[in-house]
A tleap script that builds the chain and sets N, CA, C and O, in Angstrom:
source leaprc.protein.ff14SB
mol = sequence {
  NMET ASN LEU LEU LYS ARG ILE GLU ALA PHE
  ALA ARG LEU GLY TYR LEU MET GLN GLU SER
  GLY ASN SER GLY ASN GLN PRO ILE PHE LEU
  GLY PRO GLU GLU GLN HIE SER PHE GLU GLU
  LEU GLN PHE GLU ILE ALA ASP ALA PRO HIE
  TYR ASN GLY TRP PHE THR GLU SER ASN VAL
  ARG LYS ALA ILE SER SER LEU GLY LYS SER
  MET THR MET GLU HIE LEU GLU LYS TRP LEU
  LYS GLN TYR PRO GLU HIE LEU ALA GLU ILE
  ASN GLY ASN HIE SER ILE GLY LEU VAL MET
  ALA GLY LYS LYS SER MET PRO THR GLY THR
  ARG VAL CMET
}
set mol.1.N position { -11.671 -0.721 -9.401 }
set mol.1.CA position { -10.821 -1.795 -9.001 }
set mol.1.C position { -11.747 -3.363 -9.340 }
set mol.1.O position { -12.796 -3.698 -8.791 }
set mol.2.N position { -11.162 -3.952 -10.149 }
set mol.2.CA position { -12.138 -5.153 -10.888 }
set mol.2.C position { -12.147 -5.801 -9.762 }
set mol.2.O position { -11.587 -5.423 -8.733 }
set mol.3.N position { -13.069 -7.260 -9.966 }
set mol.3.CA position { -13.387 -8.285 -8.737 }
set mol.3.C position { -12.122 -8.960 -8.404 }
set mol.3.O position { -11.827 -8.760 -7.225 }
set mol.4.N position { -11.343 -9.630 -8.985 }
set mol.4.CA position { -9.771 -9.951 -8.877 }
set mol.4.C position { -9.092 -9.360 -8.202 }
set mol.4.O position { -8.456 -9.903 -7.298 }
set mol.5.N position { -9.032 -7.842 -8.505 }
set mol.5.CA position { -8.348 -7.084 -7.796 }
set mol.5.C position { -8.730 -7.142 -6.486 }
set mol.5.O position { -7.881 -7.221 -5.598 }
set mol.6.N position { -10.131 -7.107 -6.209 }
set mol.6.CA position { -10.739 -6.480 -4.408 }
set mol.6.C position { -10.305 -7.950 -3.903 }
set mol.6.O position { -9.785 -7.975 -2.787 }
set mol.7.N position { -10.476 -9.360 -4.683 }
set mol.7.CA position { -9.861 -10.634 -3.718 }
set mol.7.C position { -9.211 -10.637 -3.698 }
set mol.7.O position { -8.987 -11.257 -2.659 }
set mol.8.N position { -7.885 -10.261 -4.298 }
set mol.8.CA position { -6.273 -10.287 -4.027 }
set mol.8.C position { -6.304 -9.070 -2.691 }
set mol.8.O position { -5.764 -9.267 -1.603 }
set mol.9.N position { -6.794 -8.247 -2.936 }
set mol.9.CA position { -6.446 -7.498 -1.719 }
set mol.9.C position { -6.816 -8.090 -0.757 }
set mol.9.O position { -5.964 -8.393 0.078 }
set mol.10.N position { -7.830 -8.360 -0.597 }
set mol.10.CA position { -8.702 -8.982 0.782 }
set mol.10.C position { -7.563 -10.548 0.735 }
set mol.10.O position { -7.125 -10.860 1.842 }
set mol.11.N position { -7.335 -11.021 0.109 }
set mol.11.CA position { -6.285 -12.550 0.433 }
set mol.11.C position { -5.138 -11.734 1.157 }
set mol.11.O position { -4.611 -12.136 2.195 }
set mol.12.N position { -4.808 -10.585 0.538 }
set mol.12.CA position { -3.142 -10.431 1.195 }
set mol.12.C position { -3.410 -9.862 2.693 }
set mol.12.O position { -2.770 -10.304 3.646 }
set mol.13.N position { -4.688 -8.556 2.883 }
set mol.13.CA position { -4.910 -8.669 4.286 }
set mol.13.C position { -5.192 -9.720 4.900 }
set mol.13.O position { -5.142 -9.561 6.119 }
set mol.14.N position { -5.633 -11.339 4.380 }
set mol.14.CA position { -6.100 -11.955 4.894 }
set mol.14.C position { -4.473 -12.874 5.745 }
set mol.14.O position { -4.226 -13.555 6.739 }
set mol.15.N position { -3.782 -12.316 4.594 }
set mol.15.CA position { -2.357 -13.235 4.889 }
set mol.15.C position { -1.127 -12.232 5.939 }
set mol.15.O position { -0.137 -12.627 6.555 }
set mol.16.N position { -1.604 -11.091 5.821 }
set mol.16.CA position { -0.904 -9.898 6.942 }
set mol.16.C position { -2.056 -10.331 8.454 }
set mol.16.O position { -1.720 -9.945 9.574 }
set mol.17.N position { -2.675 -10.714 8.357 }
set mol.17.CA position { -3.981 -11.218 9.684 }
set mol.17.C position { -3.290 -12.253 10.409 }
set mol.17.O position { -2.972 -12.245 11.598 }
set mol.18.N position { -3.090 -13.190 9.500 }
set mol.18.CA position { -2.458 -14.305 9.968 }
set mol.18.C position { -1.107 -14.589 10.339 }
set mol.18.O position { -0.711 -15.580 10.953 }
set mol.19.N position { -0.363 -13.519 9.861 }
set mol.19.CA position { 1.131 -13.428 10.229 }
set mol.19.C position { 0.778 -12.701 11.430 }
set mol.19.O position { 1.760 -12.713 12.171 }
set mol.20.N position { -0.092 -12.137 11.898 }
set mol.20.CA position { -0.559 -11.263 13.127 }
set mol.20.C position { -0.441 -12.073 14.013 }
set mol.20.O position { -0.022 -11.514 15.027 }
set mol.21.N position { -0.582 -13.001 14.130 }
set mol.21.CA position { -1.064 -14.064 14.897 }
set mol.21.C position { 0.433 -14.748 15.742 }
set mol.21.O position { 0.747 -14.970 16.911 }
set mol.22.N position { 1.127 -14.918 14.283 }
set mol.22.CA position { 2.846 -15.838 14.501 }
set mol.22.C position { 3.732 -14.358 15.196 }
set mol.22.O position { 4.133 -13.451 14.467 }
set mol.23.N position { 3.879 -14.366 16.415 }
set mol.23.CA position { 4.719 -13.489 16.991 }
set mol.23.C position { 5.964 -13.787 17.000 }
set mol.23.O position { 6.431 -14.847 17.417 }
set mol.24.N position { 6.701 -12.675 16.445 }
set mol.24.CA position { 8.214 -12.673 15.841 }
set mol.24.C position { 8.708 -12.878 14.439 }
set mol.24.O position { 9.847 -12.611 14.056 }
set mol.25.N position { 7.490 -13.508 13.527 }
set mol.25.CA position { 7.281 -13.616 12.297 }
set mol.25.C position { 7.197 -12.558 11.585 }
set mol.25.O position { 6.169 -11.922 11.814 }
set mol.26.N position { 8.262 -11.869 10.370 }
set mol.26.CA position { 7.584 -11.112 10.004 }
set mol.26.C position { 7.341 -11.447 8.507 }
set mol.26.O position { 7.909 -12.410 7.993 }
set mol.27.N position { 6.564 -10.712 7.867 }
set mol.27.CA position { 5.556 -11.345 6.769 }
set mol.27.C position { 6.537 -10.725 5.827 }
set mol.27.O position { 7.461 -10.008 6.213 }
set mol.28.N position { 6.304 -11.026 4.580 }
set mol.28.CA position { 7.098 -10.729 3.313 }
set mol.28.C position { 6.074 -9.140 2.992 }
set mol.28.O position { 4.908 -9.526 2.908 }
set mol.29.N position { 6.110 -8.121 2.865 }
set mol.29.CA position { 5.787 -7.210 2.586 }
set mol.29.C position { 5.892 -6.779 1.058 }
set mol.29.O position { 6.908 -7.000 0.399 }
set mol.30.N position { 4.550 -6.025 0.447 }
set mol.30.CA position { 4.902 -5.814 -1.006 }
set mol.30.C position { 4.869 -4.756 -0.771 }
set mol.30.O position { 4.019 -4.275 -1.520 }
set mol.31.N position { 5.531 -3.548 0.215 }
set mol.31.CA position { 5.928 -1.884 -0.458 }
set mol.31.C position { 5.262 -1.577 1.343 }
set mol.31.O position { 4.465 -2.079 2.136 }
set mol.32.N position { 6.461 -0.140 1.220 }
set mol.32.CA position { 6.321 0.098 2.535 }
set mol.32.C position { 5.015 0.860 3.266 }
set mol.32.O position { 5.124 1.413 4.360 }
set mol.33.N position { 3.731 0.807 2.480 }
set mol.33.CA position { 2.695 1.097 3.015 }
set mol.33.C position { 2.198 0.285 3.699 }
set mol.33.O position { 1.656 0.590 4.761 }
set mol.34.N position { 2.288 -1.333 3.104 }
set mol.34.CA position { 1.728 -2.374 3.837 }
set mol.34.C position { 2.593 -2.784 4.798 }
set mol.34.O position { 2.109 -3.451 5.712 }
set mol.35.N position { 4.048 -2.487 4.821 }
set mol.35.CA position { 4.702 -2.134 6.271 }
set mol.35.C position { 4.284 -1.754 7.384 }
set mol.35.O position { 4.269 -2.326 8.474 }
set mol.36.N position { 3.755 -0.212 6.891 }
set mol.36.CA position { 3.340 0.070 7.750 }
set mol.36.C position { 1.791 -0.226 8.429 }
set mol.36.O position { 1.511 0.156 9.565 }
set mol.37.N position { 1.118 -0.747 7.809 }
set mol.37.CA position { 0.027 -1.251 8.344 }
set mol.37.C position { 0.066 -1.993 9.268 }
set mol.37.O position { -0.560 -1.947 10.327 }
set mol.38.N position { 1.167 -3.060 8.728 }
set mol.38.CA position { 1.526 -4.167 9.430 }
set mol.38.C position { 1.931 -3.988 10.751 }
set mol.38.O position { 1.380 -4.647 11.633 }
set mol.39.N position { 3.163 -2.878 11.121 }
set mol.39.CA position { 3.289 -2.336 12.224 }
set mol.39.C position { 2.536 -1.573 12.963 }
set mol.39.O position { 2.985 -1.514 14.108 }
set mol.40.N position { 1.267 -0.756 12.761 }
set mol.40.CA position { 0.201 -0.127 12.743 }
set mol.40.C position { -0.468 -1.426 13.882 }
set mol.40.O position { -0.358 -1.450 15.108 }
set mol.41.N position { -1.065 -2.281 13.110 }
set mol.41.CA position { -1.709 -3.369 13.375 }
set mol.41.C position { -0.886 -4.122 14.398 }
set mol.41.O position { -1.601 -4.667 15.239 }
set mol.42.N position { 0.115 -4.265 14.529 }
set mol.42.CA position { 1.053 -5.081 15.820 }
set mol.42.C position { 0.679 -4.070 16.908 }
set mol.42.O position { 0.076 -4.455 17.909 }
set mol.43.N position { 0.977 -2.952 16.760 }
set mol.43.CA position { 0.275 -1.714 18.373 }
set mol.43.C position { -0.691 -2.263 18.412 }
set mol.43.O position { -0.708 -3.260 19.135 }
set mol.44.N position { -1.634 -1.985 17.857 }
set mol.44.CA position { -2.864 -1.831 18.511 }
set mol.44.C position { -3.196 -3.510 19.374 }
set mol.44.O position { -3.619 -3.640 20.523 }
set mol.45.N position { -2.879 -4.525 18.484 }
set mol.45.CA position { -2.501 -5.574 19.313 }
set mol.45.C position { -2.565 -5.779 20.831 }
set mol.45.O position { -3.268 -6.381 21.642 }
set mol.46.N position { -1.410 -4.927 20.817 }
set mol.46.CA position { -0.086 -4.867 22.044 }
set mol.46.C position { -1.212 -4.192 22.937 }
set mol.46.O position { -1.467 -4.678 24.039 }
set mol.47.N position { -1.915 -3.028 22.448 }
set mol.47.CA position { -2.601 -2.024 23.057 }
set mol.47.C position { -3.776 -2.350 23.659 }
set mol.47.O position { -4.140 -1.837 24.718 }
set mol.48.N position { -4.538 -3.361 22.914 }
set mol.48.CA position { -5.415 -3.742 23.091 }
set mol.48.C position { -5.945 -4.095 24.336 }
set mol.48.O position { -7.155 -3.876 24.377 }
set mol.49.N position { -5.379 -4.665 25.595 }
set mol.49.CA position { -5.562 -4.902 27.019 }
set mol.49.C position { -5.782 -3.823 27.980 }
set mol.49.O position { -6.489 -3.834 28.988 }
set mol.50.N position { -4.903 -2.690 27.397 }
set mol.50.CA position { -4.979 -1.344 28.481 }
set mol.50.C position { -6.878 -1.149 27.977 }
set mol.50.O position { -7.543 -0.719 28.920 }
set mol.51.N position { -7.353 -1.302 27.224 }
set mol.51.CA position { -8.690 -0.813 26.875 }
set mol.51.C position { -9.822 -1.432 27.680 }
set mol.51.O position { -10.630 -0.985 28.494 }
set mol.52.N position { -9.451 -3.267 26.869 }
set mol.52.CA position { -10.265 -3.810 27.361 }
set mol.52.C position { -9.496 -5.155 28.105 }
set mol.52.O position { -8.820 -5.878 27.373 }
set mol.53.N position { -9.615 -5.513 29.694 }
set mol.53.CA position { -9.207 -6.241 29.901 }
set mol.53.C position { -8.982 -8.053 29.276 }
set mol.53.O position { -8.168 -8.972 29.358 }
set mol.54.N position { -10.095 -7.785 28.753 }
set mol.54.CA position { -11.088 -9.082 28.441 }
set mol.54.C position { -10.146 -9.699 26.792 }
set mol.54.O position { -10.279 -10.857 26.397 }
set mol.55.N position { -9.391 -8.814 26.166 }
set mol.55.CA position { -8.817 -9.165 24.836 }
set mol.55.C position { -7.578 -8.525 25.199 }
set mol.55.O position { -7.194 -7.358 25.110 }
set mol.56.N position { -6.931 -9.823 25.728 }
set mol.56.CA position { -5.652 -10.133 26.087 }
set mol.56.C position { -4.574 -10.104 24.765 }
set mol.56.O position { -5.122 -10.256 23.674 }
set mol.57.N position { -3.520 -9.977 24.758 }
set mol.57.CA position { -2.489 -9.810 23.564 }
set mol.57.C position { -2.702 -11.664 22.755 }
set mol.57.O position { -2.745 -11.846 21.538 }
set mol.58.N position { -2.784 -12.586 23.614 }
set mol.58.CA position { -2.461 -13.548 22.884 }
set mol.58.C position { -3.908 -14.034 22.160 }
set mol.58.O position { -4.098 -14.663 21.119 }
set mol.59.N position { -4.694 -13.567 22.992 }
set mol.59.CA position { -6.046 -14.033 22.314 }
set mol.59.C position { -6.446 -13.108 21.014 }
set mol.59.O position { -7.036 -13.627 20.066 }
set mol.60.N position { -6.057 -11.546 21.013 }
set mol.60.CA position { -6.558 -11.020 19.837 }
set mol.60.C position { -5.619 -11.399 18.845 }
set mol.60.O position { -5.967 -11.404 17.664 }
set mol.61.N position { -4.301 -11.763 19.234 }
set mol.61.CA position { -3.460 -11.991 18.059 }
set mol.61.C position { -4.160 -13.786 17.514 }
set mol.61.O position { -3.885 -14.353 16.457 }
set mol.62.N position { -4.641 -14.061 18.097 }
set mol.62.CA position { -5.099 -15.692 17.817 }
set mol.62.C position { -6.452 -15.186 17.115 }
set mol.62.O position { -6.252 -15.373 15.914 }
set mol.63.N position { -7.309 -14.818 17.227 }
set mol.63.CA position { -8.812 -14.218 16.819 }
set mol.63.C position { -8.436 -13.757 15.198 }
set mol.63.O position { -8.968 -14.125 14.151 }
set mol.64.N position { -7.144 -12.668 15.462 }
set mol.64.CA position { -7.304 -12.123 14.278 }
set mol.64.C position { -6.598 -13.498 12.909 }
set mol.64.O position { -7.040 -13.593 11.764 }
set mol.65.N position { -5.517 -14.332 13.479 }
set mol.65.CA position { -4.940 -15.136 12.816 }
set mol.65.C position { -6.296 -15.902 12.141 }
set mol.65.O position { -6.625 -15.512 11.021 }
set mol.66.N position { -6.726 -16.479 12.483 }
set mol.66.CA position { -8.262 -17.520 12.679 }
set mol.66.C position { -8.690 -16.346 11.278 }
set mol.66.O position { -8.377 -16.668 10.132 }
set mol.67.N position { -9.270 -15.277 11.500 }
set mol.67.CA position { -10.008 -14.443 10.628 }
set mol.67.C position { -9.510 -14.212 8.940 }
set mol.67.O position { -10.044 -14.071 7.840 }
set mol.68.N position { -7.919 -14.289 9.631 }
set mol.68.CA position { -7.036 -14.564 8.101 }
set mol.68.C position { -6.982 -15.653 7.883 }
set mol.68.O position { -7.146 -15.757 6.667 }
set mol.69.N position { -6.854 -16.562 8.293 }
set mol.69.CA position { -6.988 -17.970 7.511 }
set mol.69.C position { -7.949 -18.224 6.808 }
set mol.69.O position { -7.792 -19.045 5.904 }
set mol.70.N position { -9.562 -17.442 7.055 }
set mol.70.CA position { -10.488 -17.778 6.262 }
set mol.70.C position { -10.739 -16.777 5.132 }
set mol.70.O position { -11.753 -16.697 4.439 }
set mol.71.N position { -9.476 -15.924 5.062 }
set mol.71.CA position { -9.322 -14.976 3.757 }
set mol.71.C position { -8.567 -15.577 2.666 }
set mol.71.O position { -8.023 -14.641 2.082 }
set mol.72.N position { -8.276 -16.641 2.124 }
set mol.72.CA position { -7.577 -16.795 1.137 }
set mol.72.C position { -8.388 -16.919 0.061 }
set mol.72.O position { -9.591 -17.177 0.086 }
set mol.73.N position { -7.670 -16.719 -0.932 }
set mol.73.CA position { -8.029 -16.798 -2.392 }
set mol.73.C position { -9.006 -17.562 -2.670 }
set mol.73.O position { -10.138 -17.183 -2.972 }
set mol.74.N position { -8.497 -19.058 -2.557 }
set mol.74.CA position { -9.347 -19.934 -2.445 }
set mol.74.C position { -11.132 -19.785 -1.570 }
set mol.74.O position { -12.112 -20.342 -2.066 }
set mol.75.N position { -11.216 -18.988 -0.321 }
set mol.75.CA position { -12.046 -18.733 0.209 }
set mol.75.C position { -12.977 -17.762 -0.063 }
set mol.75.O position { -14.176 -17.735 0.214 }
set mol.76.N position { -12.153 -16.813 -0.749 }
set mol.76.CA position { -12.962 -15.978 -0.997 }
set mol.76.C position { -13.633 -15.928 -2.454 }
set mol.76.O position { -14.650 -15.299 -2.745 }
set mol.77.N position { -12.810 -16.764 -3.356 }
set mol.77.CA position { -13.541 -16.859 -4.477 }
set mol.77.C position { -14.681 -17.668 -4.858 }
set mol.77.O position { -15.501 -17.488 -5.758 }
set mol.78.N position { -14.505 -19.221 -3.419 }
set mol.78.CA position { -15.878 -19.574 -3.038 }
set mol.78.C position { -16.839 -19.095 -2.684 }
set mol.78.O position { -17.864 -19.265 -3.342 }
set mol.79.N position { -16.843 -18.319 -1.505 }
set mol.79.CA position { -18.058 -17.519 -1.309 }
set mol.79.C position { -18.389 -16.655 -2.418 }
set mol.79.O position { -19.524 -16.785 -2.877 }
set mol.80.N position { -17.598 -15.774 -2.956 }
set mol.80.CA position { -18.407 -15.088 -4.297 }
set mol.80.C position { -19.230 -15.428 -5.089 }
set mol.80.O position { -20.098 -14.831 -5.725 }
set mol.81.N position { -18.748 -16.927 -4.982 }
set mol.81.CA position { -19.403 -17.548 -6.262 }
set mol.81.C position { -20.709 -17.479 -6.020 }
set mol.81.O position { -21.485 -17.353 -6.968 }
set mol.82.N position { -21.182 -17.552 -4.672 }
set mol.82.CA position { -22.760 -17.574 -4.449 }
set mol.82.C position { -23.574 -16.280 -5.137 }
set mol.82.O position { -24.688 -16.375 -5.652 }
set mol.83.N position { -23.057 -15.478 -5.071 }
set mol.83.CA position { -23.311 -14.199 -5.398 }
set mol.83.C position { -23.482 -13.684 -6.854 }
set mol.83.O position { -22.407 -13.580 -7.443 }
set mol.84.N position { -24.854 -13.250 -7.752 }
set mol.84.CA position { -24.793 -12.625 -8.677 }
set mol.84.C position { -22.917 -12.230 -9.702 }
set mol.84.O position { -21.841 -11.698 -9.427 }
set mol.85.N position { -23.495 -12.843 -10.766 }
set mol.85.CA position { -22.439 -12.362 -11.697 }
set mol.85.C position { -22.110 -10.726 -11.900 }
set mol.85.O position { -20.976 -10.253 -11.826 }
set mol.86.N position { -23.070 -10.126 -12.112 }
set mol.86.CA position { -22.953 -8.931 -12.227 }
set mol.86.C position { -22.093 -8.138 -10.776 }
set mol.86.O position { -21.863 -6.950 -10.553 }
set mol.87.N position { -21.923 -8.809 -10.347 }
set mol.87.CA position { -20.872 -8.583 -8.738 }
set mol.87.C position { -19.829 -7.716 -9.451 }
set mol.87.O position { -19.968 -6.493 -9.447 }
set mol.88.N position { -18.314 -8.567 -10.343 }
set mol.88.CA position { -17.428 -8.789 -10.860 }
set mol.88.C position { -17.783 -7.590 -11.715 }
set mol.88.O position { -16.821 -6.998 -12.204 }
set mol.89.N position { -18.999 -7.126 -11.980 }
set mol.89.CA position { -18.888 -5.178 -12.979 }
set mol.89.C position { -18.898 -4.299 -12.019 }
set mol.89.O position { -18.325 -3.284 -12.416 }
set mol.90.N position { -19.318 -4.179 -10.811 }
set mol.90.CA position { -19.786 -3.262 -10.524 }
set mol.90.C position { -17.929 -2.322 -9.770 }
set mol.90.O position { -17.006 -2.691 -9.045 }
set mol.91.N position { -18.260 -1.158 -10.462 }
set mol.91.CA position { -16.715 -0.975 -9.743 }
set mol.91.C position { -16.693 0.465 -9.308 }
set mol.91.O position { -17.863 0.818 -9.159 }
set mol.92.N position { -15.689 1.646 -8.988 }
set mol.92.CA position { -15.816 2.802 -8.350 }
set mol.92.C position { -15.775 2.560 -6.760 }
set mol.92.O position { -15.773 1.443 -6.243 }
set mol.93.N position { -15.741 3.863 -6.022 }
set mol.93.CA position { -15.003 3.755 -5.015 }
set mol.93.C position { -16.116 3.738 -3.978 }
set mol.93.O position { -17.088 4.365 -4.400 }
set mol.94.N position { -16.293 3.254 -2.818 }
set mol.94.CA position { -16.999 3.265 -2.020 }
set mol.94.C position { -16.820 3.538 -0.421 }
set mol.94.O position { -15.844 3.027 0.129 }
set mol.95.N position { -17.598 4.213 0.232 }
set mol.95.CA position { -17.102 4.310 1.735 }
set mol.95.C position { -17.953 3.353 2.572 }
set mol.95.O position { -19.183 3.331 2.527 }
set mol.96.N position { -17.036 2.400 3.500 }
set mol.96.CA position { -17.761 1.392 4.238 }
set mol.96.C position { -17.343 1.758 5.586 }
set mol.96.O position { -16.137 2.004 5.630 }
set mol.97.N position { -17.985 1.880 6.761 }
set mol.97.CA position { -17.749 1.987 7.692 }
set mol.97.C position { -17.827 0.706 8.921 }
set mol.97.O position { -18.603 -0.210 8.645 }
set mol.98.N position { -17.123 0.609 10.153 }
set mol.98.CA position { -17.023 -0.486 10.735 }
set mol.98.C position { -17.530 -0.087 12.369 }
set mol.98.O position { -17.311 0.997 12.909 }
set mol.99.N position { -18.113 -1.022 12.867 }
set mol.99.CA position { -18.434 -0.540 14.081 }
set mol.99.C position { -18.107 -2.012 15.134 }
set mol.99.O position { -18.652 -3.116 15.120 }
set mol.100.N position { -16.999 -1.470 15.995 }
set mol.100.CA position { -16.521 -2.524 16.790 }
set mol.100.C position { -16.317 -2.348 17.986 }
set mol.100.O position { -16.121 -1.212 18.419 }
set mol.101.N position { -16.320 -3.588 18.893 }
set mol.101.CA position { -16.549 -3.298 20.063 }
set mol.101.C position { -15.291 -3.000 21.037 }
set mol.101.O position { -14.261 -2.866 20.377 }
set mol.102.N position { -15.139 -2.888 22.152 }
set mol.102.CA position { -14.339 -2.940 23.099 }
set mol.102.C position { -12.807 -1.770 22.289 }
set mol.102.O position { -11.654 -2.053 22.616 }
set mol.103.N position { -12.990 -0.919 21.589 }
set mol.103.CA position { -11.700 0.055 21.608 }
set mol.103.C position { -11.972 1.344 21.253 }
set mol.103.O position { -13.005 1.794 20.755 }
set mol.104.N position { -10.688 2.048 21.630 }
set mol.104.CA position { -11.258 3.587 21.380 }
set mol.104.C position { -11.293 4.048 19.898 }
set mol.104.O position { -10.843 3.319 19.014 }
set mol.105.N position { -11.631 4.811 19.733 }
set mol.105.CA position { -12.071 5.546 17.933 }
set mol.105.C position { -11.294 5.589 17.260 }
set mol.105.O position { -10.211 5.696 17.835 }
set mol.106.N position { -11.236 5.563 16.247 }
set mol.106.CA position { -9.984 5.816 15.353 }
set mol.106.C position { -9.499 7.496 15.210 }
set mol.106.O position { -10.285 8.444 15.236 }
set mol.107.N position { -8.136 7.581 15.068 }
set mol.107.CA position { -7.331 8.880 15.262 }
set mol.107.C position { -8.336 9.294 14.093 }
set mol.107.O position { -8.951 8.500 13.381 }
set mol.108.N position { -8.398 10.990 14.018 }
set mol.108.CA position { -8.804 11.932 12.944 }
set mol.108.C position { -8.114 11.802 11.647 }
set mol.108.O position { -6.896 11.773 11.468 }
set mol.109.N position { -8.946 11.737 10.865 }
set mol.109.CA position { -8.013 11.693 9.705 }
set mol.109.C position { -7.966 10.222 8.931 }
set mol.109.O position { -7.878 9.827 7.768 }
set mol.110.N position { -8.031 9.879 9.717 }
set mol.110.CA position { -8.100 8.147 9.627 }
set mol.110.C position { -8.723 7.701 8.189 }
set mol.110.O position { -9.939 7.802 8.029 }
set mol.111.N position { -7.938 7.237 7.200 }
set mol.111.CA position { -9.127 6.452 6.440 }
set mol.111.C position { -8.993 5.186 5.991 }
set mol.111.O position { -8.046 4.403 5.915 }
set mol.112.N position { -10.492 5.138 5.623 }
set mol.112.CA position { -10.993 3.537 5.467 }
set mol.112.C position { -11.401 3.327 4.060 }
set mol.112.O position { -12.008 4.152 3.377 }
set mol.113.N position { -10.928 1.887 3.602 }
set mol.113.CA position { -11.054 1.797 2.033 }
set mol.113.C position { -11.601 0.866 2.108 }
set mol.113.O position { -11.987 0.293 1.090 }
savepdb mol mol.pdb
quit
């Protein structure tokens, strides 16, 4: 996946994260997989207070929405300009992991891309 496609993917994720803060608003989905991911995120947001009382649904929505606002095409391109130009040449699949506090572990078979 080239750099532009990666930026577009993160910008799309940012859009869906922003829309997660707007309870009741239905975002425009690019396909059923994206809709499923959004619905799964909505479930996890609503479920978060059961695992950590400090994570109220409204605060989680606000935090996710705020993070999403920073993931626009403009912001991502500006951020990546600081890095060497060969970044655009890097291709291939890579596995990454995220360690986050306050949430149960991911279900078996969950794939992170």
